[in-house]
Each structure stands twice: as C-alpha cells, then as structure tokens.
C-alpha positions as CSV (number, residue, x, y, z in Angstrom):
1,X,-77.8,-225.1,38.2
2,X,-75.2,-227.3,36.0
3,X,-76.2,-231.1,36.0
4,X,-73.9,-233.2,33.8
5,X,-76.4,-235.5,31.3
6,X,-76.7,-239.3,31.8
7,X,-73.7,-240.7,30.5
8,X,-75.1,-244.2,31.1
9,X,-72.7,-246.5,28.4
10,X,-69.3,-245.4,30.0
11,X,-66.9,-248.3,29.1
12,X,-68.5,-249.7,26.6
13,X,-67.1,-250.4,23.1
14,X,-69.1,-247.4,21.7
15,X,-68.3,-245.2,24.6
16,X,-64.7,-245.9,23.8
17,X,-64.8,-244.7,19.9
18,X,-64.1,-241.5,18.5
19,X,-67.4,-239.3,19.2
20,X,-67.2,-238.0,15.8
21,X,-68.1,-242.1,15.0
22,X,-71.7,-241.8,16.7
23,X,-72.7,-238.7,15.0
24,X,-71.7,-240.0,11.6
25,X,-73.4,-243.4,12.2
26,X,-77.1,-242.2,12.3
27,X,-76.7,-240.4,9.2
28,X,-75.2,-243.2,7.2
29,X,-77.9,-245.7,8.5
30,X,-80.6,-243.0,7.7
31,X,-79.4,-242.8,4.1
32,X,-79.4,-246.6,4.0
33,X,-83.3,-247.0,5.5
34,X,-84.5,-243.8,4.1
35,X,-86.0,-245.3,0.6
36,X,-86.4,-249.2,2.1
37,X,-90.2,-250.2,1.7
38,X,-89.4,-254.3,1.6
39,X,-89.7,-255.5,5.1
40,X,-87.3,-257.9,4.8
41,X,-84.8,-255.6,3.9
42,X,-85.7,-253.2,6.7
43,X,-85.3,-256.3,8.7
44,X,-81.5,-256.7,7.9
45,X,-81.0,-253.1,8.5
46,X,-82.6,-253.6,11.8
47,X,-80.1,-256.4,13.0
48,X,-77.5,-254.2,12.2
49,X,-78.9,-251.7,14.2
50,X,-79.5,-254.2,17.0
51,X,-75.6,-255.2,17.1
52,X,-74.5,-251.7,17.0
53,X,-77.3,-250.6,19.9
54,X,-75.8,-253.7,22.2
55,X,-72.6,-252.7,21.6
56,X,-73.3,-249.2,23.2
57,X,-74.0,-251.1,27.1
58,X,-77.0,-249.0,27.8
59,X,-78.8,-250.5,30.7
60,X,-82.5,-251.4,30.2
61,X,-83.5,-249.5,33.5
62,X,-81.9,-246.1,32.4
63,X,-83.7,-245.9,29.3
64,X,-86.9,-247.5,29.8
65,X,-89.1,-244.8,29.8
66,X,-87.4,-243.2,26.9
67,X,-88.2,-246.7,24.9
68,X,-91.7,-246.7,26.1
69,X,-92.6,-242.9,25.1
70,X,-90.7,-243.4,21.7
71,X,-92.7,-247.2,21.0
72,X,-95.7,-245.8,22.1
73,X,-95.7,-242.3,19.9
74,X,-94.3,-244.6,16.8
75,X,-96.9,-246.9,16.9
76,X,-99.9,-243.9,17.3
77,X,-98.2,-242.4,14.2
78,X,-97.9,-245.5,12.2
79,X,-101.6,-246.9,12.9
80,X,-103.0,-243.4,11.9
81,X,-100.9,-242.5,8.9
82,X,-100.5,-246.2,7.3
83,X,-103.4,-248.5,8.7
84,X,-106.7,-246.3,9.6
85,X,-106.1,-243.4,7.0
86,X,-103.8,-245.1,4.2
87,X,-102.1,-241.9,3.9
88,X,-99.5,-243.3,1.8
89,X,-100.7,-243.4,-2.0
90,X,-97.7,-245.4,-3.1
91,X,-99.5,-248.9,-1.6
92,X,-100.9,-251.2,-4.4
93,X,-104.2,-252.4,-4.2
94,X,-104.8,-255.9,-2.9
95,X,-107.6,-258.6,-1.4
96,X,-109.1,-256.2,1.7
97,X,-108.6,-258.4,4.7
98,X,-111.0,-255.9,7.0
99,X,-112.7,-252.6,6.8
100,X,-111.7,-250.2,9.3
101,X,-114.6,-249.1,11.6
102,X,-116.0,-245.5,11.5
103,X,-113.6,-244.8,8.8
104,X,-114.2,-247.2,6.5
105,X,-110.7,-248.1,5.3
106,X,-109.8,-251.3,4.0
107,X,-106.7,-252.9,5.4
108,X,-104.8,-255.4,2.9
109,X,-101.7,-257.3,3.8
110,X,-99.6,-254.6,1.8
111,X,-101.3,-252.0,4.3
112,X,-100.4,-254.1,7.0
113,X,-96.5,-254.5,5.4
114,X,-95.6,-251.3,4.8
115,X,-96.8,-250.4,8.3
116,X,-94.7,-253.1,9.9
117,X,-91.9,-251.6,8.1
118,X,-92.3,-248.0,9.0
119,X,-92.4,-249.7,13.0
120,X,-88.8,-251.2,12.3
121,X,-87.7,-248.6,10.6
122,X,-88.3,-246.1,13.3
123,X,-87.2,-248.1,16.2
124,X,-83.8,-249.2,14.4
125,X,-83.3,-245.4,13.9
126,X,-83.7,-245.1,17.5
127,X,-81.1,-247.9,18.4
128,X,-78.0,-245.9,16.4
129,X,-79.6,-242.8,17.7
130,X,-79.7,-243.2,21.4
131,X,-75.7,-244.0,21.5
132,X,-75.5,-240.0,20.9
133,X,-77.2,-239.1,23.9
134,X,-76.0,-241.9,26.3
135,X,-72.6,-242.9,24.9
136,X,-70.5,-239.5,24.4
137,X,-68.9,-238.1,27.3
138,X,-70.4,-234.8,28.4
139,X,-67.2,-233.3,27.7
140,X,-66.8,-234.0,24.6
141,X,-69.9,-233.5,22.4
142,X,-68.8,-230.0,21.6
143,X,-65.3,-231.2,20.7
144,X,-66.8,-233.8,18.2
145,X,-68.8,-231.1,16.6
146,X,-66.1,-228.8,16.2
147,X,-64.1,-231.4,14.6
148,X,-66.7,-232.2,12.3
149,X,-65.9,-228.8,10.9
150,X,-69.2,-227.1,12.6
151,X,-69.6,-223.6,13.4
152,X,-68.4,-222.9,16.8
153,X,-71.3,-221.5,17.7
154,X,-73.5,-223.9,16.5
155,X,-71.0,-227.0,18.3
156,X,-70.9,-224.9,21.6
157,X,-74.9,-224.2,21.4
158,X,-76.0,-227.8,20.8
159,X,-73.4,-229.0,23.9
160,X,-75.1,-226.3,26.4
161,X,-78.3,-227.6,25.0
162,X,-77.7,-231.2,26.3
163,X,-76.8,-229.6,29.5
164,X,-79.3,-227.7,29.5
165,X,-82.3,-230.0,29.3
166,X,-81.5,-232.0,32.5
167,X,-80.6,-229.2,34.3
168,X,-84.0,-227.7,33.7
169,X,-85.6,-231.4,34.7
170,X,-83.9,-231.3,38.3
171,X,-84.7,-227.6,38.9
172,X,-88.4,-228.6,38.0
173,X,-88.5,-231.5,40.5
174,X,-86.8,-229.1,43.2
175,X,-89.7,-226.7,42.4
176,X,-92.3,-229.2,42.9
177,X,-90.8,-230.8,46.3
178,X,-90.5,-226.9,47.5
179,X,-94.1,-226.0,46.3
180,X,-95.4,-229.2,48.0
181,X,-93.8,-227.8,51.5
182,X,-96.0,-224.9,51.0
183,X,-99.0,-227.1,50.6
184,X,-99.3,-227.3,46.7
185,X,-101.2,-230.3,45.4
186,X,-101.4,-231.4,41.8
187,X,-104.8,-231.2,40.4
188,X,-106.6,-234.6,40.1
189,X,-109.5,-233.4,37.5
190,X,-109.7,-234.8,34.2
191,X,-110.2,-231.2,32.9
192,X,-106.7,-230.7,30.9
193,X,-107.4,-226.9,31.1
194,X,-107.9,-227.3,34.7
195,X,-104.6,-229.3,35.2
196,X,-102.5,-226.8,33.3
197,X,-103.9,-224.1,35.3
198,X,-102.8,-225.7,38.8
199,X,-99.1,-226.3,37.1
200,X,-98.8,-222.4,37.3
201,X,-97.4,-222.9,40.5
202,X,-94.1,-225.0,39.2
203,X,-94.4,-223.9,35.6
204,X,-93.6,-219.9,36.3
205,X,-90.6,-220.4,38.8
206,X,-88.8,-223.2,36.5
207,X,-89.0,-221.2,33.3
208,X,-87.7,-217.9,35.0
209,X,-85.2,-219.6,36.7
210,X,-84.5,-221.1,33.1
211,X,-84.2,-217.5,31.6
212,X,-82.1,-216.3,34.3
213,X,-79.6,-219.3,33.7
214,X,-79.7,-218.8,30.2
215,X,-78.8,-215.1,30.4
216,X,-76.2,-215.6,33.0
217,X,-74.5,-218.4,30.6
218,X,-74.7,-215.8,27.8
219,X,-73.2,-213.1,29.9
220,X,-70.3,-215.0,31.2
221,X,-69.6,-216.3,27.8
222,X,-69.5,-212.7,26.5
223,X,-67.3,-211.6,29.1
224,X,-64.8,-214.4,27.8
225,X,-64.8,-213.0,24.3
226,X,-66.6,-215.9,23.1
227,X,-67.6,-215.5,19.4
228,X,-64.6,-212.8,18.9
229,X,-62.3,-215.3,17.1
230,X,-61.9,-218.9,16.7
231,X,-62.2,-221.4,19.6
232,X,-59.6,-223.6,20.4
233,X,-60.4,-227.3,22.4
234,X,-58.5,-228.9,24.6
235,X,-59.8,-232.3,23.9
236,X,-57.6,-234.1,20.9
237,X,-59.7,-236.7,19.0
238,X,-58.4,-239.2,16.6
239,X,-59.6,-242.2,14.3
240,X,-58.7,-245.7,15.6
241,X,-58.9,-248.8,13.4
242,X,-62.1,-249.8,15.1
243,X,-63.3,-246.5,14.0
244,X,-62.8,-246.9,10.6
245,X,-64.4,-250.3,10.7
246,X,-67.6,-249.0,12.0
247,X,-67.6,-246.2,9.8
248,X,-66.7,-248.3,7.0
249,X,-69.3,-251.0,7.6
250,X,-72.2,-248.5,7.7
251,X,-71.0,-246.5,4.6
252,X,-71.1,-249.8,2.8
253,X,-74.6,-250.7,4.3
254,X,-75.6,-247.4,3.0
255,X,-74.5,-247.8,-0.6
256,X,-75.7,-251.4,-0.8
257,X,-79.3,-250.5,0.3
258,X,-78.9,-247.4,-2.0
259,X,-78.1,-249.5,-5.0
260,X,-80.9,-252.2,-4.1
261,X,-83.4,-249.3,-4.1
262,X,-82.3,-248.8,-7.9
263,X,-81.8,-252.2,-9.1
264,X,-83.3,-254.6,-6.5
265,X,-87.1,-254.9,-5.0
266,X,-86.3,-253.5,-1.4
267,X,-87.7,-250.2,-3.1
268,X,-91.5,-251.4,-3.1
269,X,-93.7,-253.2,-0.6
270,X,-93.3,-256.7,0.0
271,X,-96.4,-258.4,-0.1
272,X,-96.5,-262.0,2.1
C-alpha cells in the first residue's frame, strides 16, 4: 500500500520555498537556542519561531493530535526532570517557595524559571520542525536531501520512511476494520499485559504486511540497479531571494544568540 504523507501546508509561504530551507532552518534554530537558559531570551527566539510557524499555513485541525501529544510528553518530561527531581545541577540556590511532597525537593523561582525556559524551548523547536513534515511536498524530500550532499542511500531511505509510516497506519486501520467484521473486540481490561495480548490479531497481520512491503520495495530497487551508480533526480531546485532572506535571518539569530551566550546574560537562568 502506498499512501502519500500529509501535505497540509500546500500553497503557503513556506511550501513555496526551496525544501532545503525547511530542512536547514531547524538546524540553525537549534544552534540558536541550545544554550539559552534565560527565559527572556528564549521568549524572543520563540516569537521568531511562531512567526515562522504561522508562515507554514498548517491548519490546526490537522495537527491538533500531534500538538497534544508533544505538549503532554514535554510537560511530563520537564516537570519530572526540572521540578520534581531538580536533575539539572546548574541551577543556583534560592529561597524555597514550597517542597514537593514525597520526594522532598525544594522548588525555587530559579527552578520554575528554568522549567519554563525548557518548555518554551521544546515548543518552539516543534514550531520550526513541523513544517518539515507538513510543508515539504512528498516528492521533494528525497531530492532536497540529495541536494544537501547527503548519501543517495540516506536520502532515498528517509524519503521511503516518510511514505512507509502513513502506509503502515492506513494498513492498521484496514486490519482493525477487517478483524472487527470477524468479531474482534479490543480488550477493555485495565491490565496492560491483557490489552497488549488482545492486540495480537491486529499487530501480527500489520507487522507481516509491513515486512512484505519492505521486502518488495527492496527487491524492486535491486532490480532497477539502485546503488550501483550515482542516482540522478528529475526535480531541479534553486534558492530564491526569499529563501536567502529566511536562511539569513535564522543564521543571524544563531550568531546573535551564540555570542550573547558567551558575552551576555542569556547563558544563566533568569530569576524573576
């Protein structure tokens, strides 16, 4: 089964850019925010990421589940590592606001400020990363990776992966519907092991079909001599003025934030 990945931002400002821009921007943004510990500096970067995300034109209803999952997982990660256990030893001491029950960890303004910085950092990284999945035309991903001088095997492998995941999801849905026609009912037990065992009629066919599809694809590529010599790509890419402006803006952000980390205050946690 060949299912095209979701192309939700078609026609938007970012969708009209060279796909290499959408691949390079998250790298530059990560360099910019990697060492930002000051919440105020992180909010400035997040504002830039929000403008970039709005230019992607991704409808909320199409990525609502993705955002809910990302924010839920990130919140749990930040709360456990930065508030409950205070795993980061760089945080300075301060007046304790309250003590976490059971674990006895003292929570200060510094702790809360650092946790908020991490939360904003992860959310803003998602903003600049979502256009990679939803604003690059499915046929352009492999070409963009190849034009970035990556190995043709890696470029085509990533391209196939983006197509394989939605195909697997569609196959799972069809399998569940087929099994329900045969009387399959998912277990309503609270026991996770029993729930997992009840998924056997679904997981096994989906896994077998995925392996068969992967083997068929590999055989088809071998028959066409893939990897025997350098692959050419029909799609031609070229940077425009807007592409250079977007890349230049994020490059400037990375340079400014890196310099501010060494010569300014954003490398330390801000205390309200």
